[in-house]
N, C-alpha and C positions, 0 to 999 in steps of 0.2 A: 333408757339403757337399750343399746342396740344388741340384737342377737347375732352371733357370728358362727358361721359354719366353716370347718377346714376340711376340704376334700383332699384326702392324701395325707393324713396326719401322722403317719408312722415312719416319715422319712426325716432327714435331718432338717429340712426347711419347715416341715409341719412342727417338729419339736421346737424349733426357734419361734415360730408363730405363737404357740401355746405359752412358752416362757414369757414373751413379750405381752400378749394379750391378757394373760392372767392378772397382770398387774395394772392393766389399763382401766382407768376409773370410768370410762364411758361405754363400756361394752361388757357382754358377758357371753361365754362360749355356750352355744347351744347344741352343737352336733359336731362329731368327729368321725370321719370315715377312713376305712382301711379295708381294701379287698382281701389282703392277705391275713389280716389279724382281726377281722370282725368277730365280736363276742367277747374279746379280751379287754381288759382295762388298760388305758393308755399308759398308766404307771407300771403295769406290768412289762410293757415294751421299754418304757424309759423310766427306770426307778427314781431318777432325779425328781419326779413329778409326785411321788408318794405324799399323801397327806395334803396335797395342793390341787391336783388335777386327777381325780381317778375315775374320769367318765369312760363309759363303754363305747369302744369302737363299733361303727356301724357298717353295713354294706352300702355301697353307693348306689343309691335310688334317687335320681335327680329331683323328681317331684316332691319326695318326702323330704329330702334335704332343703329344698326351697321353701317348703312349708315351715321349717324351723328357723329360718334365718332372714336377716335383712341384708346382710353382706356375706358373700361367699368368697373365700380365698381357695383357689384351685392350685394344690401343690402336686401336681401329676406330671408324669413324663409327657414329652411331646407326642402328639396325636391323640393321647387319652383325654387332654383337656378339652380339645375342640369337639370331641364327641358328647360332651355334657354341657358346655357353656352355652350353646344355642338355647337349651331348655331353660337354664337358669335365666337368661336375658328375656325370653318369651314370657316367663312368669313374673317379670318385673323386678328381679333382684339385680343388684350391683355386683360385679364380679371383678376381683383382682387376681390375675393369672400369673402364676409364677414360672409357667413353662415357656417355651419358645413359640407356642403356636399362633400368638398375635402380635408378635414383634415385628415381623417383616411385613411391609404394606403391600408388596407386590406377591400375589400367590405364586407366580412363576419362580421367584427367588426362593420361596419356601420349598416348592417342589424340587428345585436343583439341589439345595443343601440338606433337606430332611426327606420328605416324601409329598405326594400330591395332597393338596390342602382340601379338606371335606367341607370347609365352612367359609369360603372366601367372602361371603357377603358381610361377615362382621369384621373382616380386616379393616375396612374403611371406617368402622365405628370406633375401633380400639385406639386408645391413646397411649403412646409410649411413656411409661411412668417414671421418667427421670425428673424428679420435682425441681430441681435447680434450674432446668431448662424448659420444661413443660407445664409449670405450676398452673397457668391460667386455664389451659384445656383440661387438665386433670380435674378441676373443680366440678366440671359438669359432665364428667364421664360416667358412663354406665358400665363400660369395660375398659379396664386398665392392663396394660401389657407390661408387667413388671420386667425391668431390664435385667439382662444377664450380668454376672458378677464380673467378668473381664471387661465387657463393654462399659460398666459403670466406672471402673478405675481409670479407663483409658479416655472415655469421653469427657468425665470432669477434669481430667488432666490437660486435655486440649482445648476446651471450650473457650477460654478467654482469648487465646491466640487466633483461633479460627474465626470468632466473631469480628475480630479486628482486622482480619486478613493480613497477619504478620509472618506467615510462614509459607514456604513452597509446598504446595499441596502433593507434590510427587516425592517428597523426602521423608515422609513419616514412617518411623520404625517403632514398633512397641514389643519389648520383651516382658512378659508377665509370668510370675510365679505364684502358684496357688498350693494351699494345703490339700490334703487328700480328701476332706468332705466335699471338695468340689465335684467328685466323681459320683456322689451319692452313697446311699446306704447298702444297696444290693451288692451281694457278694460278686467280686471280680478279682481275677488273679492279679492284675496289674495294682490293684489297690491293697493287697495283702500286706501285712506288717514286714514279712521277710522280703518282700519285693520292693519296698519303698524305703525301708530303714537304711540309714548310712548311704543314701543315694540322692542325686539331684540330676534330673534328665528333662530334655526337652520332648515334646510330642506334638503330633499334628503339625510337623514342619512343612513349610512350602505353601502357605496360604490355604490349608484345608480344613482349619478348625471351623466348626459351625457358627461360632460367634462372629467370624470375619464379616459376613454381609450385614449383620446387625450393626457392627461398629461402623462400617463404611457408610451404611445408610444414614445414621445419626451425624457422623462427622460431615457428610456431604451437605446435609440440611444446615448445619452450623456455618459452613463455609460458603453455602449457596453455589456450590459448583460440585460436580462429581469428582470423587477422589478414591484412590486405592492406597492401602497401607500394607507393610510388611509386618505381619503379627505371628509372634512365636511364643506359644504358652510353654511352661515348665511346671514340673511336679516336684514339690518340696516335702521332705518328709516331717511335716508338722500337721496338726489336726485342721486348723483353720486359718484363713488370711490370704490376702493377695497383695503383692508388691509388683507394680508396674514401673518400668523404666522406659520413658518415651523419648525419642530423638527426633529432631526436625531442624531444617536449615531455614533461618530467617531471611525474609526478602530484603531486609536492610539491617544495618549494624545496630545490635541492641545489648544493653547491659543487664547484668542480673538485678541491680536495683530497680531499673525501669520495668522489667518484666514481673519481678515481684510486686510492685505497686499496682501494675495491671490486674494481677491476680486478687490482690487485697480488695481493690475496688470492685472487682466483678463479683466476688463472693462476700462482700461485707455484711449483707444481710441474711446470709445462708447459715442456719443454726447448727448444720452438721458437717460443713466444710471448714477445715483449719489450714490456713496458709501459713506454713511455718516460717519462723524467724531466719534471717540469713545465717548459714552456716549449720543449720540443723535439718537433718533428712529424716523422712518417715520410717517408721519400723511397724511391722504387723503386730509387734508386742504391745504397742501403745494405742491400738484401736480394738483390740481383741474383745469381742463380747459387746461392742459399742456400735452406734450408728454413724460414726464419724468417718469421713474421708480426710486424711492428712495429705497435703500437697506440698511439694518444694520445687519451684521452678528456678533454673539457673542457666547461665551462659558458660560453655566451655571455651574459654578465651583462646586456647590454642588453635582449635578448629572453628571457632565461631558458630558452633552448633548449639542449639537450645536444648537442654535435658529436663525432663520434667519427671519427678518421682512421685508416685501416689501410693498409698496404703489404705485397704479397707479390710473389714472382716467379710469374707465371702458369704457368710450365712445371715449377716445382719444388713449392712449397708448394701452388700452385694445380692440380697435376696430378701428375707423376711421382715428386717427392719425397714427396708425401703417400701416394702408393701404396706406395712402399718403406716408409715409416713404418708403414702398414697391415700389409705383409708381416712386418715385424719383430715387431709385436704378436701376430700370428697364429702365427708360428713360435718365439715364445719367446726371440727376440734381444733385446739391449738396444735400446730404442726409437730411439736415436740412431745406431745402427750403420750406417755407409755415408753417413751425413748430416751428418757434423761439419764439412764444409767451410764456410768463412766466405764472405761475399759477395765478388763480384768488383769490386774498385774501384781506380783509375777505370775 
């Protein structure tokens, strides 16, 4: 039985990790930390855990945490993770980091979009943890950079076309809509109920969202050529979920049937990617609470453009579920272990 620590357990991704790992037959939770709520029971912070997980939250003391765990999930804000991850690695622990701190391979890119990186040496050791694309490298990783939620929905949506070189790399546009949990649990005016209810808005317009370099880095690797995209995120007045609608121009005429077959072949062995039947479109309602990514590719016959729609739960496949999927790969567990749950509906 592997011992698991969750550093930053009092946020939404921390709660989701607890919810998933609590029912995982190969692990046991040994340590939960929270700087703001140390000394409290996690079930006092999240009453849904009452009687199932009543562990006391601890202060973050890296050596003490490492002594209690085989695998450490860091569910911390950017910068906070890279302050403790080097200690965990030095002590021989494997780390799955849910922050942005190790997703960008070039420290200059991180400095441009976030702030100067204080641990660039470990950037080269980190493996980008999108299992459907990087499974072989994840298997031997000591540090996994868990992908962002928007990037997950977009990269999975475009990977088959990019690998085959079927689209104009200058034509990619992605409009993505996220539930409010994507902004985290800390109090922010823009996330208040009265600010988001009965509204739908774009934000970080004009290529300034921090997930942009991550998306472009991974898409460029898939295409084996540098590319840029137009990415516009939107906020939807719902708790969780991401729906991405992606547009691209094909390099030659394609049909919906041909593209759908390409996607079916590409993802045929992937347990968490569902390519939907012709005429069926993804909805966040049908992936909510699950680790699935639903995808529907098609051709707009009037314009000739390809349109791909993808849906994920931003807290599961877009964060904690994907992190557990990566843990399963690293530890040699069946990849679906602990993640077999179906979506919650209605």
